[in-house]
Phi, psi and omega in degrees: 000318177227116180281156176302124180227195179281062182235132182293318184199150173238128178250134175252100186292333178210119187291348179265001182241148181276073186209127185226131179254116180259126179263126188222166172052051181282129174246100185291332180290326178257359183053050177235157179195164178243161174228151175222132179254128182225164172255186183291346175270004180066028174274128185286138184241156173052048187288347182282356180254146180290329180207142177229129185222148172287149181255117183278138171218178183223137179278185186290347175264001179086012180274128182289142172212167178255138174294158182273028173222163184241140173275132181236151179239134178213124181055036177078006179242160186238148175211201183227145165233158172278178186291348176262001175099000178288129180284120183248346175215116183301143177286085181224016184247151181283342176192152177219130179202165179289149166283106193300130176086359182235129183282156172055037185215115184243122174289133174239140185235135172230116186057241180254016180244149180237152174224202185209141170228167175265183186279004168261002179087002180284128181285122178266313179231125179292151180290083182230003190241161178268338180205144175225130179233147169282143175293322169203195184289345182267111183302334183293341180279353176096186189226144172268128179244148175236128180267184185291345177265015179060031175256149187246148173212186181228130176239135179269176185292341178271013176074016180265139176286117177271314175233133181300145182280082183217001188266153176289332179196155172223126180282139182286072182201143175204165178177137179056032183058035176250139181229150183250115183233167173240122179220128183052040175080358184252128178273131185211161172258132182231164174260187184294333179277004179066027175273138182283128178257316179218138176218145173058032181247349181207170179261310185224130173273137181252322181210150173231117174235120184056242182255009183256137181241115170283125185211170178241149172231109192070233181259002188250148178263144172211190180222130177231146178263174185284357170265014177067023175271130178279103183278322174230124180296146180288081185229003183256153177273350174193143173218140178215124176291137179241302179194164182050236177248028188256148182221137165288131181228152180230132175232118185067236179248020181238145179251149174208192177235133176235165172255178184294345175272357180086006177286140179280120178264322175229128188297158181278082183221011186249148176287330180195151174223132178233134178259124176267092187301315184296327181259349176061050167215168181246146173250127181229134181245145180248146184302137178063025177230116185287345182278152175253135172274135176252122186244142176279181182285004170259004178067031176263135179286121184253327180216164175210127181170198179258115181284121180264325184204140170237109184255102185291319182301316183262352172075045179214161169231145180249125186225140179265116181244110180049056174067015175234132180278132179229152181245140177221145169280178183283002169265005178069028173271127181290140182230151172284150177304326181295330180283333184265313185261070191290341180274349183285153172254343179232148181224129184299136179219150181232139179207129178054037175083001180242157184252143171212196182223144175243164175270184184296341176268003179087004180279137182288124179244342173227121185299161182278080185237355186259149181279335179201161181193166176235162174293160176299133182270182184294342178272355177098005185247145178237136179272141181227143182236131178212136178056036173084001182231148185262148173213199185210152172236157179265185183296341179260014178069021176270139182288125177244349173214105194274077175047069187253340194234136174285319177051043182294331185257008182275124177289320180242134177255118183203142184232148162232106186060228180277354184271132178249150179296143184287170180297319182274097185292337179290331177283333175050067177232158176246143185216160173250022180264000000 
């Protein structure tokens, strides 16, 4: 659609839209650049603005994404348009950017004060504050604001004041309408009515579930409830609530599972434990073992291998067990690739230590000649490795990149035609170099 030209960078703000932002004429010494927005016909878009840019944000895992709005500049001021070019926030601000780590939240700045709007351009917080933080990644939980007197309060997404802007500090955590504040030098948990529930019993709150607060005292983790009862003494190196009354706990360099009574549910013998909330299972690793144990919510081991993918949307996990890729649903029932990857035309198969591909009926369409290979991706291409070099085949099993690349430093192997994904997966670019 767009061949490599004298363009510094091309940004695709939405992969489903025919819209490309080209960054040009970059002057690194003066930190200046121009932008041009075009479609696949190379027709220029949104020309009434001096500059149009995608707005970068990051999800809770630190993965970069673009907001579904664009920052525009006109006469030295900034505003917002949607991806179709409709102006949703007039360019009258000195700066506009995403509130990092929080969805549907755009910082707006006027002179030295900041406020907030949503991605529809509706003003949530007027630009009257020196700092705005998300309580967490979910915008519905509200925002911590700091005024010019360095006092903190909380405003929710519906523009309502939840906590008066009078506190010395507010920790970015909430649950069950409980907030952690510092007032007159004392750290305490309060409710929405600003009544004190717990005070001077912990340093930092980490999680709030129901009436229990995972918190630290000094360097150690414990649990205290909103009746000021110490449920778990601060003696652990890490605690994380997972479900029911269960917690991931760490003592020394080993992880286990305990309940709210402090009873050991899973012994402290793991290098790490991660709870996959959306899939409702745990991943546990043991020292000097490259495999991961997959445990159900009863803490029973169901699988063991190297997990390659957990697909929440389609409800499956892909795990490598003794050099063989297997698929399971979240009930740990084994499935054929054909049952899971219904849009694919080719399916990875292994025989006598070599890889090939079969069709949906199980008939061999690519002989077992490859040393390694990947499943067909969403673009219709599969990566194949032979004699130490990677290439690709298309959905019709035709070679489109004939074993051209060593890719020794690539974390992920993936192709679109002859183009392979670059070494820096965070940059997410494809190249034929």
